[in-house]
Structures are given as C-alpha cells and as structure tokens.
C-alpha positions as CSV (number, residue, x, y, z in Angstrom):
1,X,14.9,-10.1,12.1
2,X,11.3,-11.3,12.1
3,X,10.0,-14.1,14.3
4,X,10.9,-17.5,12.8
5,X,13.6,-16.1,10.5
6,X,17.1,-17.7,10.5
7,X,20.6,-16.2,10.3
8,X,21.8,-18.5,7.5
9,X,23.5,-16.4,4.8
10,X,22.3,-17.1,1.3
11,X,23.2,-15.8,-2.1
12,X,20.2,-15.5,-4.5
13,X,21.3,-15.6,-8.1
14,X,19.0,-13.4,-10.3
15,X,18.7,-13.8,-14.0
16,X,17.4,-10.2,-14.1
17,X,17.2,-7.8,-11.2
18,X,14.7,-4.9,-10.8
19,X,15.9,-2.8,-7.9
20,X,12.7,-0.7,-7.5
21,X,14.2,2.7,-8.2
22,X,12.8,2.8,-11.8
23,X,16.1,2.0,-13.5
24,X,16.3,-0.7,-16.2
25,X,16.6,-4.4,-15.2
26,X,20.1,-5.6,-14.6
27,X,21.1,-9.0,-15.9
28,X,23.0,-11.6,-13.9
29,X,23.2,-10.3,-10.4
30,X,23.3,-11.9,-7.0
31,X,21.9,-10.8,-3.6
32,X,23.3,-11.8,-0.2
33,X,20.5,-12.1,2.4
34,X,21.1,-12.8,6.1
35,X,19.3,-12.0,9.4
36,X,16.3,-10.8,7.5
37,X,18.3,-8.1,5.6
38,X,20.1,-7.5,2.3
39,X,23.8,-7.7,3.0
40,X,25.4,-7.4,-0.4
41,X,24.5,-7.0,-4.1
42,X,27.0,-7.9,-6.9
43,X,27.3,-9.5,-10.4
44,X,26.8,-13.2,-10.2
45,X,29.7,-14.0,-12.5
46,X,32.5,-15.5,-10.6
47,X,30.5,-15.6,-7.4
48,X,32.3,-17.7,-4.7
49,X,30.4,-18.3,-1.5
50,X,32.3,-18.1,1.7
51,X,32.0,-20.3,4.8
52,X,28.4,-21.2,5.4
53,X,26.9,-19.1,2.6
54,X,24.5,-21.1,0.5
55,X,23.5,-20.4,-3.1
56,X,19.9,-20.2,-4.3
57,X,19.8,-20.3,-8.1
58,X,17.0,-18.2,-9.6
59,X,18.9,-17.4,-12.8
60,X,15.7,-18.2,-14.8
61,X,13.7,-15.5,-12.9
62,X,13.4,-11.8,-12.6
63,X,13.8,-10.7,-9.0
64,X,12.0,-7.6,-7.8
65,X,11.4,-6.0,-4.4
66,X,8.4,-7.3,-2.5
67,X,5.4,-5.2,-3.7
68,X,4.0,-2.5,-1.5
69,X,0.3,-2.2,-2.1
70,X,-0.6,1.2,-0.6
71,X,-4.4,0.8,-0.7
72,X,-6.2,-2.4,0.2
73,X,-9.2,-3.4,2.3
74,X,-8.4,-6.7,3.9
75,X,-11.9,-7.3,5.4
76,X,-13.6,-6.8,2.0
77,X,-14.5,-9.8,0.0
78,X,-14.1,-8.8,-3.7
79,X,-17.8,-9.3,-4.5
80,X,-19.4,-8.9,-8.0
81,X,-21.0,-5.7,-6.9
82,X,-20.6,-3.2,-4.1
83,X,-23.7,-4.2,-2.2
84,X,-22.6,-7.8,-2.0
85,X,-19.3,-6.8,-0.5
86,X,-20.8,-4.3,1.9
87,X,-23.5,-6.7,3.1
88,X,-20.9,-9.4,3.7
89,X,-18.9,-7.0,5.9
90,X,-21.8,-5.6,7.8
91,X,-23.2,-9.1,8.6
92,X,-19.8,-10.5,9.8
93,X,-18.8,-10.6,13.4
94,X,-15.3,-9.8,14.6
95,X,-14.0,-13.3,14.3
96,X,-15.4,-13.6,10.8
97,X,-13.8,-10.3,9.8
98,X,-10.5,-11.4,11.3
99,X,-10.6,-14.7,9.4
100,X,-11.3,-12.7,6.2
101,X,-8.4,-10.4,6.8
102,X,-6.0,-13.2,7.5
103,X,-7.1,-14.9,4.3
104,X,-6.7,-11.7,2.3
105,X,-3.2,-11.3,3.7
106,X,-2.2,-14.7,2.5
107,X,-3.6,-13.8,-0.9
108,X,-1.4,-10.7,-0.9
109,X,1.7,-12.8,-0.2
110,X,0.8,-15.1,-3.0
111,X,0.8,-12.1,-5.3
112,X,4.2,-11.0,-4.2
113,X,2.9,-8.2,-1.9
114,X,5.0,-8.1,1.3
115,X,3.7,-4.8,2.7
116,X,0.2,-3.4,2.6
117,X,-1.6,-0.3,3.8
118,X,-5.1,-1.2,4.9
119,X,-7.4,1.8,4.2
120,X,-10.5,0.9,6.2
121,X,-11.9,-1.8,8.4
122,X,-14.5,-2.4,11.2
123,X,-13.6,-2.7,14.8
124,X,-9.9,-2.3,14.3
125,X,-9.7,-5.9,13.1
126,X,-6.7,-5.3,10.9
127,X,-4.7,-4.0,13.8
128,X,-5.1,-7.4,15.5
129,X,-4.1,-9.2,12.3
130,X,-1.1,-6.8,11.9
131,X,0.1,-7.7,15.4
132,X,-0.4,-11.5,14.9
133,X,1.7,-11.4,11.7
134,X,4.4,-9.3,13.5
135,X,4.6,-12.0,16.2
136,X,4.8,-14.8,13.7
137,X,1.5,-16.4,14.7
138,X,0.4,-16.4,11.0
139,X,2.2,-15.6,7.8
140,X,1.3,-12.4,6.0
141,X,2.5,-9.1,4.7
142,X,3.5,-6.4,7.1
143,X,0.4,-4.2,7.6
144,X,0.0,-0.5,8.1
145,X,-3.5,-0.2,9.4
146,X,-5.9,2.8,9.3
147,X,-8.8,1.2,11.3
148,X,-12.3,2.6,10.6
149,X,-12.0,5.7,8.4
150,X,-13.2,9.1,9.6
151,X,-16.4,10.0,7.7
152,X,-19.8,11.8,8.2
153,X,-23.2,10.5,8.9
154,X,-24.4,8.7,5.7
155,X,-21.0,9.4,4.3
156,X,-18.7,7.0,2.5
157,X,-18.0,3.9,4.6
158,X,-20.1,5.3,7.4
159,X,-21.1,1.7,8.0
160,X,-17.6,1.1,9.3
161,X,-18.6,2.9,12.4
162,X,-16.4,6.0,12.7
163,X,-18.8,8.9,12.0
164,X,-17.8,12.5,13.0
165,X,-19.9,15.5,12.1
166,X,-18.7,18.4,14.2
167,X,-15.2,19.8,14.6
168,X,-15.0,18.4,18.2
169,X,-16.2,15.0,17.0
170,X,-13.6,15.0,14.2
171,X,-10.8,15.9,16.7
172,X,-11.9,13.2,19.1
173,X,-12.3,10.6,16.3
174,X,-8.7,11.3,15.1
175,X,-7.3,11.1,18.6
176,X,-9.2,7.9,19.4
177,X,-7.8,6.2,16.2
178,X,-4.3,7.1,17.4
179,X,-5.0,5.8,20.9
180,X,-6.0,2.5,19.4
181,X,-2.6,2.3,17.6
182,X,-3.4,2.9,14.0
183,X,-0.5,3.5,11.7
184,X,-2.2,6.1,9.4
185,X,-5.4,8.1,9.5
186,X,-7.9,7.6,6.6
187,X,-10.4,10.4,6.0
188,X,-13.2,10.4,3.5
189,X,-12.8,13.8,1.8
190,X,-15.6,12.9,-0.6
191,X,-18.4,10.5,-0.9
192,X,-17.9,7.1,-2.6
193,X,-19.6,4.8,-5.0
194,X,-19.5,1.9,-2.6
195,X,-21.8,3.7,-0.2
196,X,-25.2,4.3,-1.7
197,X,-26.1,7.0,0.8
198,X,-23.2,9.1,-0.1
199,X,-22.4,11.4,-3.1
200,X,-19.1,10.6,-4.8
201,X,-19.1,14.0,-6.6
202,X,-19.5,16.1,-3.5
203,X,-17.0,16.9,-0.8
204,X,-17.8,15.6,2.7
205,X,-15.7,17.8,4.9
206,X,-14.9,21.5,4.9
207,X,-11.3,22.7,4.6
208,X,-11.3,23.6,8.3
209,X,-12.6,20.1,9.2
210,X,-9.9,18.4,7.2
211,X,-7.4,20.7,8.8
212,X,-8.4,19.4,12.2
213,X,-7.7,15.8,11.0
214,X,-4.3,16.7,9.7
215,X,-3.4,18.8,12.7
216,X,-4.2,16.0,15.2
217,X,-2.8,13.2,13.1
218,X,0.5,15.0,12.4
219,X,0.8,16.0,16.1
220,X,0.5,12.4,17.0
221,X,3.0,11.2,14.4
222,X,0.6,9.7,11.8
223,X,0.2,10.5,8.1
224,X,-3.2,11.3,6.6
225,X,-4.7,9.5,3.5
226,X,-7.6,11.3,2.0
227,X,-10.2,9.5,-0.2
228,X,-11.1,12.0,-3.0
229,X,-13.3,11.3,-6.0
230,X,-13.9,14.9,-7.2
231,X,-11.9,18.0,-7.8
232,X,-13.3,20.0,-4.9
233,X,-12.4,17.3,-2.4
234,X,-8.9,17.2,-3.8
235,X,-8.7,21.0,-3.5
236,X,-9.6,20.9,0.2
237,X,-7.4,18.0,0.9
238,X,-4.4,19.7,-0.7
239,X,-5.0,22.9,1.2
240,X,-5.4,21.0,4.5
241,X,-2.0,19.4,3.9
242,X,-2.8,15.7,3.7
243,X,0.0,13.3,2.8
244,X,-1.6,11.1,0.2
245,X,-4.7,11.5,-2.0
246,X,-6.4,8.2,-2.7
247,X,-8.0,7.6,-6.2
248,X,-7.6,11.4,-6.9
249,X,-10.3,11.5,-9.6
250,X,-10.8,14.9,-11.2
251,X,-14.6,15.2,-11.6
252,X,-16.9,18.2,-11.3
253,X,-20.2,18.0,-9.4
254,X,-22.0,17.0,-12.6
255,X,-19.4,14.2,-13.3
256,X,-17.6,15.9,-16.1
257,X,-13.8,15.9,-16.3
258,X,-12.4,18.8,-14.2
259,X,-8.5,18.7,-14.1
260,X,-7.0,21.8,-12.4
261,X,-3.3,22.4,-13.5
262,X,-2.8,25.0,-10.7
263,X,-4.0,22.5,-8.1
264,X,-1.7,19.9,-9.6
265,X,1.3,22.3,-9.2
266,X,0.3,22.8,-5.6
267,X,0.3,19.1,-5.0
268,X,3.8,18.9,-6.4
269,X,5.0,21.8,-4.3
270,X,3.6,20.3,-1.1
271,X,5.0,16.8,-1.9
272,X,1.6,15.1,-1.7
273,X,1.4,11.7,-3.4
274,X,-1.5,10.7,-5.6
275,X,-2.2,7.0,-5.0
276,X,-3.6,5.8,-8.4
277,X,-5.8,2.8,-7.6
278,X,-6.0,0.3,-10.5
279,X,-9.0,-1.7,-9.3
280,X,-10.9,-4.4,-11.2
281,X,-13.1,-1.8,-12.8
282,X,-10.0,-0.4,-14.4
283,X,-8.2,-3.7,-15.0
284,X,-11.1,-4.9,-17.2
285,X,-10.3,-2.1,-19.7
286,X,-6.9,-3.7,-20.4
287,X,-6.5,-4.7,-24.1
288,X,-6.4,-8.4,-23.2
289,X,-10.0,-8.2,-22.0
290,X,-11.3,-6.3,-25.0
291,X,-12.8,-9.3,-26.7
292,X,-14.6,-10.6,-23.6
293,X,-18.4,-10.0,-23.4
294,X,-18.9,-10.6,-19.7
295,X,-21.2,-8.6,-17.4
296,X,-18.1,-7.4,-15.5
297,X,-16.5,-6.0,-18.7
298,X,-19.8,-4.3,-19.6
299,X,-19.8,-2.6,-16.1
300,X,-16.2,-1.5,-16.6
301,X,-17.0,0.2,-19.9
302,X,-20.1,1.8,-18.5
303,X,-18.2,3.3,-15.6
304,X,-15.3,4.5,-17.8
305,X,-15.2,8.2,-18.6
306,X,-13.9,7.5,-22.2
307,X,-14.1,3.8,-22.7
308,X,-10.3,3.7,-23.0
309,X,-7.9,3.1,-20.1
310,X,-5.2,5.4,-21.5
311,X,-7.6,8.3,-22.1
312,X,-9.2,7.8,-18.7
313,X,-5.9,8.4,-17.0
314,X,-4.9,11.6,-18.8
315,X,-5.1,13.3,-15.4
316,X,-2.5,10.9,-13.9
317,X,0.0,11.5,-16.7
318,X,-0.6,15.3,-16.3
319,X,0.1,15.0,-12.6
320,X,3.3,13.2,-13.3
321,X,4.3,15.8,-15.9
322,X,3.6,18.5,-13.2
323,X,6.0,16.8,-10.8
324,X,3.4,15.2,-8.6
325,X,4.6,12.0,-6.9
326,X,2.6,8.9,-7.9
327,X,2.1,5.4,-6.4
328,X,0.3,2.5,-7.9
329,X,-2.1,0.5,-5.7
330,X,-4.9,-2.0,-6.2
331,X,-7.9,-1.1,-3.9
332,X,-8.1,-4.9,-3.5
333,X,-11.2,-6.2,-1.7
334,X,-13.7,-4.0,-3.7
335,X,-15.7,-5.4,-6.6
336,X,-13.8,-7.4,-9.2
337,X,-10.5,-6.9,-7.4
338,X,-9.0,-10.0,-5.9
339,X,-5.8,-9.6,-3.9
340,X,-3.9,-12.2,-6.0
341,X,-4.0,-10.2,-9.2
342,X,-1.6,-7.4,-8.4
343,X,0.1,-8.2,-11.7
344,X,-2.9,-6.6,-13.4
345,X,-2.5,-3.4,-11.4
346,X,1.1,-3.2,-12.6
347,X,0.0,-3.9,-16.1
348,X,-2.5,-1.1,-15.9
349,X,0.3,1.2,-14.9
350,X,2.3,0.2,-17.9
351,X,-0.7,0.8,-20.3
352,X,-2.3,3.8,-18.7
353,X,0.7,5.8,-17.7
354,X,3.1,4.9,-20.6
355,X,5.5,3.2,-18.2
356,X,8.2,0.6,-18.6
357,X,7.9,-2.5,-16.4
358,X,10.7,-1.2,-14.1
359,X,8.9,2.2,-13.8
360,X,5.6,0.5,-12.9
361,X,7.3,-1.7,-10.4
362,X,8.9,1.4,-8.9
363,X,5.5,3.0,-8.3
364,X,4.4,-0.1,-6.5
365,X,7.5,-0.5,-4.4
366,X,9.9,2.3,-3.6
367,X,7.6,5.2,-4.5
368,X,4.8,3.6,-2.5
369,X,7.1,3.0,0.4
370,X,8.1,6.7,0.3
371,X,4.5,7.8,0.4
372,X,3.9,5.6,3.4
373,X,7.0,6.7,5.2
374,X,8.7,3.3,5.3
375,X,11.3,3.6,2.5
376,X,14.1,3.4,5.0
377,X,13.4,-0.3,5.4
378,X,11.4,-1.6,2.4
379,X,10.5,-0.8,-1.2
380,X,13.8,-1.4,-3.0
381,X,16.6,-3.9,-3.3
382,X,19.4,-2.1,-1.4
383,X,22.0,-3.1,1.1
384,X,20.6,-2.7,4.6
385,X,16.9,-3.0,3.7
386,X,14.6,-5.8,4.6
387,X,15.1,-8.8,2.2
388,X,11.6,-8.7,0.7
389,X,11.9,-10.3,-2.7
390,X,9.5,-11.6,-5.4
391,X,10.7,-14.0,-8.1
392,X,8.9,-13.6,-11.4
393,X,8.9,-16.0,-14.3
394,X,11.0,-15.0,-17.2
395,X,13.9,-12.5,-17.7
396,X,12.6,-9.0,-17.9
397,X,14.3,-6.2,-20.0
398,X,13.3,-2.7,-20.9
399,X,11.0,-4.0,-23.7
400,X,9.0,-6.2,-21.4
401,X,5.4,-5.0,-21.0
402,X,3.8,-7.9,-19.0
403,X,4.5,-9.1,-15.5
404,X,5.7,-12.7,-15.2
405,X,3.9,-15.1,-12.9
406,X,5.0,-15.1,-9.3
407,X,7.3,-18.0,-8.7
408,X,8.4,-17.4,-5.1
409,X,8.0,-14.8,-2.4
410,X,10.6,-14.1,0.3
411,X,10.0,-11.8,3.3
412,X,12.7,-10.9,5.7
413,X,15.1,-13.3,3.9
414,X,12.7,-16.2,4.4
415,X,10.8,-18.1,1.7
416,X,7.1,-17.6,2.5
417,X,5.5,-18.7,-0.8
418,X,7.2,-21.6,-2.6
419,X,7.3,-22.5,-6.3
420,X,4.1,-24.5,-6.0
421,X,2.2,-21.6,-4.6
422,X,2.2,-23.1,-1.1
423,X,2.7,-21.0,2.0
424,X,5.6,-21.7,4.3
425,X,4.5,-21.3,7.9
426,X,6.9,-19.8,10.4
427,X,7.8,-21.9,13.4
428,X,5.1,-21.5,16.0
429,X,6.3,-18.8,18.3
430,X,7.2,-19.5,21.9
431,X,5.5,-17.6,24.6
432,X,6.3,-14.0,23.8
433,X,8.2,-11.8,26.1
434,X,6.8,-8.5,27.3
435,X,9.0,-6.7,24.7
436,X,7.7,-8.9,21.9
437,X,4.1,-8.2,22.9
438,X,4.5,-4.5,22.3
439,X,3.0,-3.3,19.1
440,X,5.4,-2.8,16.2
441,X,6.7,0.7,16.1
442,X,4.2,3.0,14.3
443,X,5.3,4.8,11.3
444,X,6.0,8.4,12.0
445,X,5.8,11.2,9.4
C-alpha cells in the first residue's frame, strides 16, 4: 500500500473494461480495490456489496489499466524545436530541473499514466523525484529512472554529463549509475537528432563497448535500453544483448530505409523489445491534423520518410510479424510532445500498426510493463496487481478507434486525478521511518 492510501474496499463499476492483455473490451464489469490492490473482478450485474464495501459508479466510462509510458524525459520542456528544449535544460540548475520533473509527472498523471520510465536526465534529478513520489511527498507516477545516459564525447545527450569513450570509462560509467540507484541503464547506441554535434545515422559504440554496458548492467541487476536510430546501431545492440531498443529506426548511413529481416528474427529469438516512440513529430501525421497548415505540421512532413504515418511504420509491422515484442511510448518532453497527450500516442499505434484500441492499450500497459520487468505488479487489470486505473469517457468496443478523454485516474486504489482534472494530494507524510527512507526496490532483470 502506498503512502496515504486507505484500506477502504470499493467496487468500481465499469461500463466497459479493457484489461490490458489485448483482448476485446468487456461490458458491465466491476473491480474490487482495497489496500492499493485489485482484489476481485466480476460482472456488475447483481453486485451486492458486503460490509463496508462502497460502490463507485463509472458505468458510463471505459476503465483501462493505468498507462505505462516506457520512454519519457521528465526534465525536458516540450519546446518547439530541439535547441529550445536543450538550452532550457542546460541553463537550469538542479532545483529548476527538479521542479520541471515534478510538473511533468503531474502532467503524466493527468494523461492516465501511472508508471513511467525516464530515459535520461541531468544530475540524477529524476531519482530524487522518484523517491519523493514513493514517500508520498508529492503525487506522481511511479518512476523507473535511468539518470544521465551513457554516451560519447559530442555524442547524443552528451550535454547530460555522462560521457565515456574508452572501455574502462564505459565500465566505470555503468557501475557508477548503478551505485547511484538507477533502475535501468540507458546507452546511446547511435547519435540523435536532438544533439547537433552527433550523427543520427552512425553508431556511437562498438559491439564490444556495448557488451561492456550489458555485462555490467546485468551483473548488477539492471536492464539496458539502447537508443538506436540506424540499422547498424540496432545490429550491434542486438548482438550485445540489450533488453529494449528505443525508437528502433531502420536507416542506412545515407538515410535510406534499411530494414533487415534476419536482424528482426534475431531480435525475436532474443526476446528484445522494440519501444516504438510516437512523439509529436509522428502524431502530427495523424489524419486529424492533415488539413492544418502550421509550422509544426510542415516540420513533421519534412521529417517523415514517406509523408504517411502508416507507410513510415512498415518496419514496426514487419517486426511484429517476425515475432518481435513491441511497446508503445511517447518520448514526451521532446519537441511537440507534451506529457498530457498520451491519447495521441495510442491513436498513432492504432493508425500506424493496424491495431484495435485494446491492442494499442496493451502495448502501452502490459507489454510495456513486461519490457520494463514490472508486469508482476502493474500493466493489467488482474487480481493481485496494483489498482492503477484510468477512466475514459465513453464505452469502447472493438470498433472504437479513438481514445476517450481521461475522466479520472486512480493509483494504488486511490483517486489521484478527479473528474474536473484536479489532483488529489496525498496526506502529508509523517516523519518517515528508516525503512521508509530506503529507496524503493530496484527492478531486477
């Protein structure tokens, strides 16, 4: 049970229930929540509460698991261009970065996101925010934090301050991250568009160097997430045995499309998850934005490989057909990508990957939780799991292709975002005990 949660048992009546496993929505169900957990799930017809059990009627809503956004940057500010966001981060001190991360966490909650994996910060700020949320000092999603990513001099996000150029430096950088208490290791296998000094179409680390990161991280019980924007960096990351590949864009050195079916099969055999990030630059290709003539839409089309979202993601559908595990994420914090619009990331999954709403939700809940190693406690509506729930307007069925507006958000069986979009603060915690001051258990492989 999280700090501030109450043991009062409550039945939540759902008009439509999306469990998170990809199966079709189930009409007229009820969920019993107590002590932060899901205790029972049954049809709502004939429901008779027992003893102190209360009933919360959400029969006009679709209830889904709290979303698990597997790729965010809580200290980034969603600027109109990469330089604006980067400059804002570089010029902020630790207190300003922490305030930004807390604000971003609240935005995540408002979007129905109850768990995030932060994929890169400065100064380990997100670890401090993670711990404050865990203790109930501020509301927010549970956070799996990577800290500053491992990169090279002038490499992608080198301005986050964790540069390692030699095998020994790479080994020490990985160990130091673990010593600081990160939940996951983020390594920049390729350059990135957000860092002007780097080259997005080139690999940054050799296979042996990536192998050092994986060896040390796995030895110390952490998973490895590899940023990869070209085929060669994907190839090296797969051979090194990383756990997730972020973005996973299949480009040759000249920028041309370069999908490798054999490499896809190797990903599937090794159980590596491709985290498909539907950031603002992709969201603006949705059909609903096609008539807009804004500078942002023009940039999105200029950056698109084909000018069409569905065609751009041919590689993701081919990965899925090859048996590769997929997760949907937002990359929130980068340009055009506010944390509150996770519905647009889900909508992109429906359009680009030919998914039903339930399947898209699954890639952003249970499948994401599996990739992060936390599916034993979050990611689906199952008895015994954390009672993380998001109430969406409308009653979804298998023909639904849009995501209803977020009505309410519950985390650990407590209402954290109410029907008016307001946040429910937990009771201010008493002076914590020594046990409570310990960091939350890190996620093992």
